[in-house]
C-alpha positions as CSV (number, residue, x, y, z in Angstrom):
1,M,0.0,0.0,0.0
2,T,1.1,3.6,-0.6
3,S,1.4,6.1,2.1
4,S,-1.4,8.2,0.7
5,G,-4.8,8.1,2.3
6,P,-6.7,9.5,5.3
7,T,-4.7,10.5,8.3
8,P,-6.0,9.0,11.5
9,E,-6.8,11.4,14.3
10,P,-4.9,11.1,17.5
11,V,-6.6,9.3,20.4
12,R,-8.9,11.8,22.2
13,R,-8.7,11.8,26.0
14,G,-11.6,12.5,28.3
15,S,-14.2,12.7,25.6
16,E,-17.4,10.7,25.8
17,P,-17.5,7.9,23.3
18,R,-20.1,8.0,20.6
19,R,-23.2,6.0,21.3
20,A,-25.7,4.1,19.3
21,K,-28.9,6.2,18.7
22,R,-31.0,3.8,20.7
23,S,-31.5,5.0,24.3
24,A,-30.9,3.0,27.4
25,T,-34.6,2.7,28.1
26,E,-35.6,1.3,24.7
27,P,-36.1,-2.5,24.6
28,K,-33.2,-4.5,23.1
29,D,-33.3,-5.6,19.5
30,P,-34.5,-9.2,19.5
31,A,-31.6,-10.2,17.3
32,S,-29.1,-8.6,19.6
33,Q,-30.8,-10.2,22.6
34,S,-30.7,-13.6,20.9
35,E,-27.0,-13.2,20.0
36,E,-26.1,-12.3,23.6
37,A,-28.1,-15.2,25.0
38,K,-26.4,-17.5,22.5
39,G,-22.9,-16.3,23.5
40,R,-23.7,-16.7,27.1
41,M,-24.9,-20.3,26.6
42,E,-21.8,-21.1,24.6
43,I,-19.6,-20.0,27.5
44,L,-21.7,-21.8,30.0
45,R,-21.4,-25.0,27.9
46,V,-17.6,-25.0,28.4
47,L,-18.1,-24.4,32.1
48,R,-19.9,-27.7,32.8
49,P,-18.4,-29.4,35.8
50,A,-17.8,-32.7,34.0
51,Q,-15.9,-31.0,31.2
52,L,-13.8,-29.0,33.7
53,V,-12.9,-32.2,35.7
54,L,-12.1,-34.0,32.4
55,T,-9.8,-31.3,31.2
56,A,-8.1,-30.9,34.6
57,A,-7.5,-34.6,34.6
58,G,-6.0,-34.4,31.1
59,A,-3.7,-31.5,32.2
60,A,-2.6,-33.5,35.2
61,A,-1.8,-36.5,33.0
62,V,0.2,-34.3,30.6
63,T,2.2,-33.1,33.6
64,V,2.9,-36.6,34.8
65,V,4.0,-37.7,31.4
66,L,6.3,-34.7,31.1
67,V,7.9,-35.4,34.5
68,V,8.3,-39.1,33.8
69,A,9.8,-38.5,30.3
70,I,12.3,-35.8,31.3
71,G,12.8,-37.5,34.7
72,R,14.1,-40.6,32.9
73,L,16.5,-38.4,30.9
74,A,17.7,-36.6,34.1
75,G,17.8,-39.8,36.2
76,F,15.3,-40.4,39.0
77,A,18.1,-40.6,41.5
78,H,19.1,-37.1,40.8
79,L,15.5,-35.9,41.0
80,G,15.2,-37.6,44.4
81,N,18.4,-36.0,45.8
82,T,17.3,-32.6,44.5
83,L,13.9,-33.0,46.2
84,N,15.5,-34.0,49.5
85,G,17.6,-30.8,49.5
86,A,14.8,-28.4,48.6
87,V,14.1,-25.3,50.7
88,W,10.3,-25.2,50.4
89,G,10.0,-21.8,52.0
90,W,10.9,-20.2,48.7
91,L,7.7,-21.5,47.2
92,G,5.8,-18.8,49.1
93,L,7.4,-16.3,46.8
94,C,6.0,-18.3,43.9
95,A,2.5,-17.6,45.2
96,V,3.2,-13.9,45.7
97,G,4.5,-13.7,42.2
98,Q,1.3,-15.3,40.8
99,V,-0.8,-12.8,42.7
100,G,1.2,-10.1,40.9
101,V,0.4,-11.8,37.6
102,F,-3.4,-11.7,38.2
103,V,-3.4,-8.2,39.6
104,G,-1.2,-7.0,36.8
105,Y,-3.4,-8.3,34.0
106,A,-6.5,-7.0,35.8
107,G,-4.9,-3.5,35.9
108,A,-3.9,-3.7,32.3
109,F,-7.5,-4.6,31.3
110,R,-8.9,-1.8,33.4
111,A,-6.4,0.7,31.9
112,A,-7.1,-0.4,28.3
113,V,-10.9,-0.1,28.7
114,V,-10.8,3.5,29.9
115,I,-8.3,4.9,27.4
116,D,-10.9,5.9,24.9
117,G,-13.4,7.1,27.6
118,G,-14.8,3.6,28.3
119,P,-16.4,2.7,31.6
120,A,-14.4,2.4,34.8
121,T,-14.7,-1.3,35.5
122,G,-13.4,-1.3,39.1
123,T,-10.6,-3.3,40.7
124,W,-12.7,-6.3,41.8
125,F,-14.6,-6.7,38.6
126,S,-11.3,-6.5,36.5
127,L,-9.6,-9.0,38.8
128,R,-12.5,-11.4,38.3
129,V,-12.2,-11.0,34.5
130,A,-8.5,-11.7,34.7
131,L,-9.0,-14.8,36.9
132,A,-11.7,-16.1,34.6
133,G,-9.6,-15.6,31.5
134,F,-6.6,-17.4,33.1
135,G,-8.8,-20.2,34.3
136,L,-10.5,-20.8,31.0
137,T,-7.2,-20.5,29.1
138,Q,-5.6,-23.2,31.3
139,L,-8.5,-25.7,31.0
140,V,-10.4,-25.2,27.8
141,A,-8.2,-24.2,24.9
142,A,-4.7,-23.7,23.7
143,G,-2.9,-20.5,22.9
144,G,-5.1,-18.4,25.1
145,A,-8.2,-18.8,22.8
146,A,-10.7,-19.5,25.6
147,G,-9.5,-16.6,27.8
148,M,-9.6,-14.2,24.9
149,A,-13.1,-15.3,23.8
150,F,-14.3,-14.7,27.4
151,T,-12.7,-11.3,27.5
152,F,-14.3,-10.4,24.2
153,W,-17.7,-11.4,25.6
154,V,-17.0,-9.1,28.6
155,L,-16.1,-6.2,26.3
156,R,-19.4,-6.7,24.4
157,R,-21.3,-6.5,27.7
158,L,-19.4,-3.2,28.5
159,G,-21.1,-1.8,25.4
160,F,-18.4,-2.0,22.7
161,V,-19.7,-2.9,19.2
162,R,-18.4,-6.3,17.9
163,R,-15.7,-4.9,15.6
164,D,-14.3,-2.5,18.2
165,A,-14.4,-5.1,21.0
166,L,-12.2,-7.3,18.9
167,V,-9.8,-4.4,18.2
168,L,-9.6,-3.5,21.8
169,L,-9.1,-7.2,22.8
170,I,-6.2,-7.6,20.4
171,A,-4.8,-4.2,21.3
172,L,-4.8,-5.1,25.0
173,N,-2.8,-8.3,24.3
174,T,-0.5,-6.5,21.8
175,A,0.4,-4.0,24.6
176,V,1.0,-6.8,27.1
177,Y,3.2,-8.8,24.7
178,L,5.0,-5.6,23.7
179,V,6.2,-5.4,27.3
180,F,7.0,-9.1,27.1
181,G,9.2,-8.6,24.0
182,G,10.8,-5.6,25.7
183,L,11.8,-7.7,28.7
184,G,13.2,-10.4,26.4
185,W,15.2,-7.7,24.5
186,L,16.6,-6.2,27.7
187,G,17.6,-9.7,28.8
188,A,19.3,-10.3,25.5
189,V,21.3,-7.0,25.6
190,A,22.4,-7.8,29.2
191,G,23.0,-11.4,28.2
192,L,25.6,-10.4,25.7
193,L,27.8,-9.7,28.7
194,D,26.8,-12.8,30.7
195,S,28.8,-15.9,30.0
196,T,26.0,-18.2,31.1
197,V,23.7,-17.0,28.3
198,P,24.3,-18.6,24.8
199,L,25.3,-16.0,22.3
200,G,22.8,-17.3,19.7
201,M,19.9,-17.0,22.2
202,A,20.8,-13.4,23.1
203,A,21.5,-12.4,19.5
204,G,18.2,-14.0,18.2
205,W,16.1,-12.1,20.8
206,G,18.0,-8.8,20.3
207,A,17.6,-8.8,16.5
208,G,14.1,-10.4,16.4
209,F,12.4,-7.9,18.7
210,L,13.9,-4.9,16.9
211,L,12.7,-6.4,13.6
212,V,9.1,-6.8,14.9
213,V,9.0,-3.3,16.3
214,A,10.3,-1.8,13.0
215,L,7.6,-3.7,11.0
216,A,5.0,-2.5,13.5
217,R,6.1,1.1,13.2
218,W,6.0,0.9,9.4
219,F,2.5,-0.6,9.3
220,T,1.2,1.9,11.8
221,Q,2.5,5.1,10.3
222,P,-0.6,7.4,10.4
223,R,-1.2,7.7,6.7
224,R,-0.4,4.1,6.0
225,A,-2.6,2.9,8.8
226,G,-5.5,5.1,7.5
227,S,-5.3,3.5,4.1
228,W,-5.4,0.0,5.7
229,M,-8.3,0.6,8.0
230,V,-11.0,0.5,5.4
231,D,-13.8,-2.0,5.7
232,G,-14.5,-4.6,3.0
233,G,-12.4,-7.0,0.9
234,S,-11.5,-10.6,1.5
235,R,-11.5,-12.3,4.8
236,L,-7.7,-12.1,4.9
237,R,-7.8,-8.3,4.3
238,R,-10.5,-7.9,7.0
239,A,-8.2,-9.8,9.4
240,L,-5.3,-7.5,8.5
241,V,-7.5,-4.5,9.0
242,V,-8.2,-5.6,12.6
243,G,-4.6,-6.3,13.3
244,V,-3.3,-3.0,11.9
245,T,-6.0,-1.1,13.7
246,S,-5.1,-2.8,17.0
247,A,-1.4,-2.0,16.5
248,Y,-2.3,1.6,15.6
249,W,-4.4,1.8,18.7
250,V,-1.4,0.8,20.8
251,R,0.9,3.2,19.1
252,Q,-1.5,6.1,19.7
253,A,-2.3,5.1,23.3
254,V,1.2,4.4,24.6
255,P,2.3,8.1,25.0
256,S,-0.8,9.0,27.0
257,T,-1.0,8.7,30.8
258,D,-3.5,5.9,30.6
259,G,-1.3,4.2,28.1
260,Q,1.7,4.4,30.4
261,R,-0.5,2.8,33.1
262,L,-1.4,0.0,30.7
263,L,2.3,-0.7,30.2
264,A,3.1,-0.5,33.9
265,W,0.4,-3.0,34.8
266,S,1.6,-5.3,32.0
267,L,5.2,-5.1,33.4
268,M,3.8,-6.1,36.8
269,Y,2.2,-9.1,35.1
270,W,5.4,-10.4,33.5
271,L,7.6,-9.6,36.5
272,G,5.3,-11.5,38.8
273,D,5.7,-14.6,36.7
274,L,9.5,-14.2,36.4
275,V,9.8,-13.8,40.2
276,S,7.7,-17.0,40.6
277,L,10.0,-19.0,38.3
278,W,13.1,-17.6,39.9
279,A,11.8,-18.5,43.4
280,A,10.9,-22.0,42.3
281,L,14.5,-22.6,41.0
282,R,15.9,-21.0,44.2
283,S,14.0,-23.5,46.3
284,F,16.1,-26.2,44.6
285,G,19.4,-24.5,45.2
286,V,19.9,-22.6,41.9
287,T,20.3,-18.9,41.6
288,L,20.3,-17.6,38.0
289,S,21.5,-14.2,36.8
290,V,18.8,-11.8,35.8
291,P,19.6,-11.9,32.1
292,A,19.7,-15.7,32.1
293,V,16.3,-16.2,33.8
294,M,14.7,-13.5,31.6
295,L,15.9,-15.1,28.4
296,A,15.2,-18.7,29.4
297,Y,11.7,-17.7,30.6
298,C,10.8,-15.6,27.5
299,T,12.1,-18.2,25.1
300,G,10.2,-21.0,26.8
301,Y,7.0,-18.9,27.0
302,L,6.9,-18.5,23.2
303,A,5.9,-22.2,23.0
304,Q,2.5,-21.1,24.5
305,S,1.6,-19.5,21.1
306,V,1.8,-22.8,19.4
307,P,-1.8,-24.1,19.0
308,I,-1.4,-27.5,20.7
309,P,-4.1,-28.7,23.2
310,L,-3.1,-28.4,26.8
311,I,0.0,-26.4,25.8
312,A,-0.2,-24.5,29.0
313,T,0.9,-27.5,31.0
314,G,2.9,-29.4,28.4
315,G,4.7,-27.4,25.8
316,V,5.6,-24.5,27.9
317,D,6.9,-26.7,30.7
318,A,9.1,-28.8,28.4
319,A,10.3,-25.8,26.4
320,T,11.2,-23.8,29.6
321,T,12.9,-26.8,31.1
322,F,15.3,-27.2,28.1
323,T,15.9,-23.4,27.8
324,L,16.9,-23.4,31.4
325,T,19.4,-26.1,30.8
326,A,20.8,-23.9,27.9
327,V,21.7,-21.3,30.5
328,G,23.5,-23.8,32.8
329,V,20.7,-25.2,35.1
330,P,21.0,-29.0,35.7
331,I,18.1,-30.7,34.0
332,E,16.8,-32.2,37.2
333,V,16.7,-28.8,38.9
334,A,15.2,-27.2,35.8
335,L,12.4,-29.8,35.6
336,L,11.5,-29.6,39.3
337,G,11.7,-25.8,39.3
338,V,9.4,-25.5,36.3
339,V,6.9,-28.0,37.7
340,A,6.9,-26.2,41.1
341,H,6.3,-22.9,39.2
342,R,3.5,-24.3,37.1
343,V,1.7,-25.6,40.2
344,F,1.1,-22.0,41.1
345,A,0.9,-20.6,37.5
346,F,-1.4,-23.3,36.2
347,W,-3.4,-24.7,39.1
348,L,-3.7,-21.6,41.3
349,P,-6.2,-19.8,38.9
350,V,-8.2,-22.9,37.9
351,I,-10.8,-23.0,40.7
352,P,-11.2,-19.2,41.3
353,G,-11.0,-18.7,37.5
354,A,-13.9,-21.2,36.9
355,W,-15.9,-19.6,39.7
356,S,-15.3,-16.1,38.4
357,A,-16.3,-17.1,34.8
358,T,-19.5,-18.8,36.0
359,V,-20.5,-15.8,38.2
360,L,-19.8,-13.2,35.5
361,V,-21.6,-15.2,32.8
362,R,-24.7,-15.9,34.9
363,D,-25.0,-12.2,35.6
364,V,-27.4,-11.4,32.8
365,R,-27.5,-7.6,33.4
366,P,-25.3,-5.6,31.0
367,L,-22.8,-3.5,32.9
368,N,-23.6,-0.6,30.7
369,E,-27.1,-0.3,29.4
370,Q,-26.1,2.1,26.7
371,R,-24.9,-0.2,23.9
372,G,-22.8,0.6,20.9
373,R,-19.8,2.1,22.6
374,L,-17.2,2.9,19.9
375,L,-13.4,3.4,20.0
376,Q,-12.5,7.0,19.2
377,T,-9.1,5.9,17.7
378,V,-10.9,3.7,15.2
379,L,-13.5,6.3,14.4
380,G,-10.8,8.9,13.7
381,A,-8.9,6.5,11.4
382,R,-12.0,5.8,9.3
383,K,-12.8,9.5,8.5
């Protein structure tokens, strides 16, 4: 695409979003009411106790297979000796780190919603949304699909139209993973001076993140973004429109005060998980340098984007175990540390997450009776 085209307006702060013409007191459109009910029933369907128990059992089985497979490679005698020498008190820090994860994502959600004048969702509500998203992601689908679907449903209840709810959802996760990539890049830069970090791992992260940021900046230049954000075309083009619009939203939002809060909460999210992993390793007698644990964690976490069922308890664990060995951690310590970390990262949100999702879904009242909330960034881009 050429750089000619409409120039998106900057994000407008403090202005009331445009509403649909229908007033709050008018009855809902039957089609909209049916669509909402259908979406609610779809989510309730995946929250059936029998299915949750079955998926939890499957996750436990995957963990057992992982421990047995890698345990044989490490040697069960070494695993036993490592367990006998563990300092279990460090695991308390794992729990504290995971609380930081949930609070951080809840804060990021709350900050993203209000950036364009959206409703203030409140700390407790945002925390329940975060817990529900985590719980569903762990139990129902790979690659975060279930958690994202639930968050999309929540945004619709907050009054955002379908297209803009999708844009805001992707933009929220884009901002969160922008911070993730930044942490990996910082770890890579520091890792160039750390002998425990493989040069290829550090160089790959350093160059890869800069390339992604450069491409994102190119696609989201105001005039180019305006030419992309035009409805219509093939399904692929419509998907690209949503992606570019979301990236443009992040670019416009980041310099603002609310955007900085979004990044700060996202940083808390990732640091909480990093601290949790570090403490799990420390409980088995290993202390890694900051660059080493950052790079090993970030590299292993990328496996979660692979669409494999139960990846949250299988692929990430295996990948992180082997990336930890790449920075010098004995395989038996890496395995036990990762499993201990995942006890808190995987199982901690399951029960409160399922409860939060059930409560939020069964609350049939829309949080904002005035439907049709629109993103000002998107509206300006389409002028």
